N, C-alpha and C positions, 0 to 999 in steps of 0.2 A: 438371336438368343440372348437373353440377358446375362450379365456377368453373374449375378446371384445364382442363376440356374445352373451355369456351368460349373461354379464352386460347389453346388449342392450335389451335382452329378459326379463330382470327383475330379473335374477338370480335364478328362480325357474323352469326353463324349458318350461315355458308357452309361449305364444305369446305376442308380444309387439305391442300394437295399435299405429299407427302413423298417421292415417287418422284423419285430423282436424274436418271434419264434424261429426264424430263419438264422438270425445273428447268433443265438444261443444254442443251436442245434449241436455244434461241435462240442461245446463245453458239456451239454447234457449226456451226449454219448460217451464222453470220457469218464465222466462220472458212473455211469452205468456200467462200463467195462470194468472200473476199479472195484465196484460194488460186488459184481459177479466174481471177480477174482478173490475178493476177500472172503465170500461165502464158500467158494470152491476150496480155498485153503483150509477152512475150519473142518470141512468133511472129508478131506483127503491127506491131511499132515498131522502128525502127533504134535499136541500142544505143549510138549516138553521138549523134544529133540528136533522138532521140524522135519524129521524124516517121514517118508511115505508111510501111511498106515497100512500094517500087515498083521495077520492073526498071529498070535492071540491079541485082540484089541479089548481094552478096558474102558470104563467110564467111571467118573465120580458121580456124587449125588447132585453135582451142579450141572451135569450133562455134557462135560468136555470129553473129548476123545484122546486117548493115548495108547501107545505101544506099551505092552506090559513090561517088556525089558527095560524100557526107559524109566518106567515108575520104579522098578526094582533098583536101578542104578541111582535114581534120585534119592530113595529111601536109604540106600547104603551110604551115601556121601552127599549131604545136602549142600556142603560148603563149595562144591564144584559149581553150584548154580549161583548166579547174581542174587542180591537181596530182593529185587522186584519178583523174580520167578518164585522165589521161597515164600514171599508173602502171598502170592497168587495161588500157591499151593499148600498153604498152611493147614488146610482142612484134610489133607492126606497124611495121616500118621503112620499108616500100615497098609498092607495089601487088603486088609478088611474093610478099608474105607473106598475100595474100587470094586467094581463088578465086571467080570469077563463076560463080553456080549457074545450072543448066539445070533449070528447075521446069516441071511439066507442069500446065496450067490444069485446074481442077475444073469440069466441065459442070454440077454441081449448085449451084455457088455463084450466088447472085442478091442483088439489093439491091431491097427493097421500096419502096413509094411514101414511106414515112416515113424513108428513108435507112438503115434497119437492114439488116445483112448477115446472110444465111442460108447456112450452110455455109462451109467454107474455101476461100480463093482457089485453093489448090494440092493435088494428091493425087498418091498414087503411081500410075505408069503401070502397074505390074505387079499390086498388090493392090487398087488403087483405094481405099485407105485414106486419109481426109482428113488434111491436114497441119495439124493444130490443136493440137499439144502433148500430146495424150492418150496416143498411142503414139510410139514411138521412131523417129526418121528419121536418115538419114545421107547422105553423099555421098561419091562417089569422087573422091579428091584430085586424080588426074591428068586427069579429064575435067570434074568439077563436076556429074555426074549425081546427082539427089536421088532416093532411093528409101526405102521404109519398112524397118524392121528385118526384118519378115515376108519381104519380098522379098530382102533381103540373104541370109537364111538358105537361101531357095530357089535363089539363084544362086550360092552358094557351092560350090565344088568344089576339094579338095585345096589349101587354104590360097590359093585364088585366088578372084577375084570377077569374074563376067562383066558388062560393061557392057550393058545392054539396048538402048542407042542404037546401038552400032556392033559388038556382040558381040566385043569385045577383052577379053583377060583382064589383070587387074591384081592385085597383092599384096593380101591380105585386110587388112593392115595400112594400106593406103591409105584405109580407110573412116574418115571422121571424123564422129562423131554430132553432132547439132545439139541445142543447149540442154540438156546433160545435167543431171539433178538429183542424183543420187547422188554424194556426195563421193569415193568409191572410184573410180568411173568416171572422174570429172573429172580425179583425180590421174593415172590410167593415161593419159588422153588428154594431158595435160600432158607426162608422161614420153616419149610417142611424138613429140610435136613437137620436144623437145629432142633426141631421137635422130636425127630426120630432119635438123635443123639441124647437128648435128655431122657426120653422115655426108656432107652436102652440102659443109660446110666442108673436111673431109678430102679429099674428091674434087678440090675445086679447088686445095688445096695440092699434091696429087701431080701435077696435069697443069701446074703452074707450074714453071718451071725454077729450080732452087736457086741462090742467090747467096751471097755472104759475109754479107749483111745478115740472112740467116734465122737466124743464131746470135745475134743480139742480143737483148736483153730486150724482150719484148712490150710494145706500147705501151698505156698506160692508156686504157681505153675512156671515151668522153665520155658523160655521163648525158644520156638522151633526155628527162627531165623539166625543163622550163624553167620560170621563174617566169611565173605567169599576166599577161598584159598586157590591160589593160581598153581598150576602145574610147575613143578621145579624139574630142572634138568637132572639127568643121572649124575653128573659131575658134583653139583651142588649137594645131592642126596648122599654121595660117598663122602664129601668132605665133612658134612655134619656128623658122621659117625667115627671121625678121628679122635683117639683118646691119648690122654697124657703119655701113657706106656708105649703107644705106637709111635708117637713123636720121639721119645728118648730112644727107642730101638732104632728109628730112622736116623737120627744123628750119630748114633755110635757106628752104623752101617758105613755113613759116609766118611766117618774118621778112619775106619778100617781100610776103605778103598784107597783114601788120599795117601795113607801110610804105604800101602803096597805099590802105589804109583810112584811115590818118591823114591822108594828102594830100586824099582825097575829103572827109573829115568836117570838114577845116579850112575848108571853103566854107560850113559853117552856123555861124550866130552862137551856137547853144548849145553848140559844141565847146569843151573846155577850152583850146585854143589860141588862141580868139578873143580879142582883147586889148581890145574895146570902142571907146570914142570916144578914140582916141589920134591923135596927129598923124601926118601922112605920113611925117616923119622917124624916128618911132619904129617904123614899119612897115618901114623899110629893113632888108634882110637876112633878113626872115622871109618866105621864099619861099611857104610854105604859106598865109600871109594877104594876100599881094599880090593874088592873085586875088580875095580877099574885099574888100579894100579898093577895087579897081576896080568890083566888083559894087555896093558900098555907096555909091559916088560921093562919097568922102571927099576933100574939097578944103580945103587950109589948116586941116585938123584939124577941120572942122565937117562934120556930116551935114546934108544937105538933107531936106525933108519927104518927097520922093520915096523917098530912101534909108531913112528911118525906117519908111515904109509897107512897103517891100520887106522890112526886117528883120522886120517884125511878121508878114508872110506867111510868111516862112521858118520863124518859130518855130512858127506855127500848123501848117505842113505837117510840121515836125519832131515836133511833139506828136501829131499823128494817126499818124505812122509808128511811134510808140513809142519814139522815140529821145531825148526830152527828159528830162534829168536832174531837173528840178523842175517 
């Protein structure tokens, strides 16, 4: 066998694969799995909080799915969300910009003993297609009824759509498709949303009586994107509420406590204010030590043996209490 053939075979006597379809099979399978996970995440998790979707589920006119409580929290405090999320959700200014969906439970959905889910939670009530992202689904904007695209084509009649829940007819433009993938379809749905908002604004303007202020220049719109505010600890929140009066009261309280402590400590011989074997005349005017002089039985400037024993006991007690300096 030639050396070139051995090198081509890998040098170990085995076969060398040259087919590109086999060499790229692993990479293709990985991309497919990533794609399936991404699609599944859009249909099972809230686009704001990232938590599992649970009723009540709402959707905006761009077809994104949210938990209603997550939308309410977002509207109450936008600053909790990063600027990118605020920019992505700038079309949601209130609950009127989302629609609560009417979803039909899928009887085939089940959860096994290991917690794994089998089948989608919801399906189309007309075609029984599972709502898992593999096929297109949409909802009627006026009623929130969710059905598959196949059912939409069956229920479409002269640019009108029949709501299967109440048999009412709505314009076909009221259909909002959920989690679109194609960029062209996304742009079309965005254009429809803008047209609806402009029509609604024009309708309100026609109903409102005209005044002289209508000719004035339009006001500049305030940006909905606010700087992200990080959560602060309770300690920092309390520190921010301290006022000048509370600081003054605190300082006075510390002074009062220190004064009481000095008076009490003056009773012990180890305290700095204790003057030792001084005469009674030298103790005059030192109120903190007058009590000490009485306890030590200082008479005519001389301590008695009893007073010395008392002093020794006080020092020992002070030492055990940990308050003796030497």
